[in-house]
C-alpha positions, -999 to +999 in steps of 0.1 A: -406+117+673-399+100+641-379+068+654-348+073+627-342+107+655-342+080+684-308+070+684-286+050+716-251+038+711-237+004+720-201-005+720-189-033+700-157-051+698-129-033+682-126-068+658-163-065+649-161-028+640-128-035+622-145-064+601-175-037+589-144-013+581-128-039+556-163-046+540-179-013+535-161-004+503-176-031+489-209-018+495-233+007+490-231+019+528-214+048+537-211+042+570-202+015+596-232+023+614-254+025+584-240-011+573-245-026+609-281-009+614-289-030+577-274-058+593-289-061+627-327-048+609-326-079+591-311-104+615-338-094+637-365-095+612-356-132+605-351-142+642-387-124+650-403-145+624-388-175+633-396-168+664-436-161+659-440-196+646-458-222+663-445-253+674-462-282+686-452-293+719-434-326+723-438-354+750-400-358+763-412-395+762-420-400+727-386-386+715-370-406+740-387-436+726-381-429+692-343-423+695-344-452+712-359-471+684-333-452+659-301-463+680-295-434+695-303-443+731-295-476+747-323-496+760 
């Protein structure tokens, strides 16, 4: 089965749907669903690619020492 054939419904707040419908004439999308699908794919791609970046673990004591030296924490 093609992924495009697997469709599910979500309830969205009316205010969000109204905003999408107001934007629709300024886009190339024919339906609010097509617009929302595109936006969600873009957001998810960004979030998922950002989450995949490797982060170095940070020692909390080192962070506190650095903040203290910069004057953000009291001695």
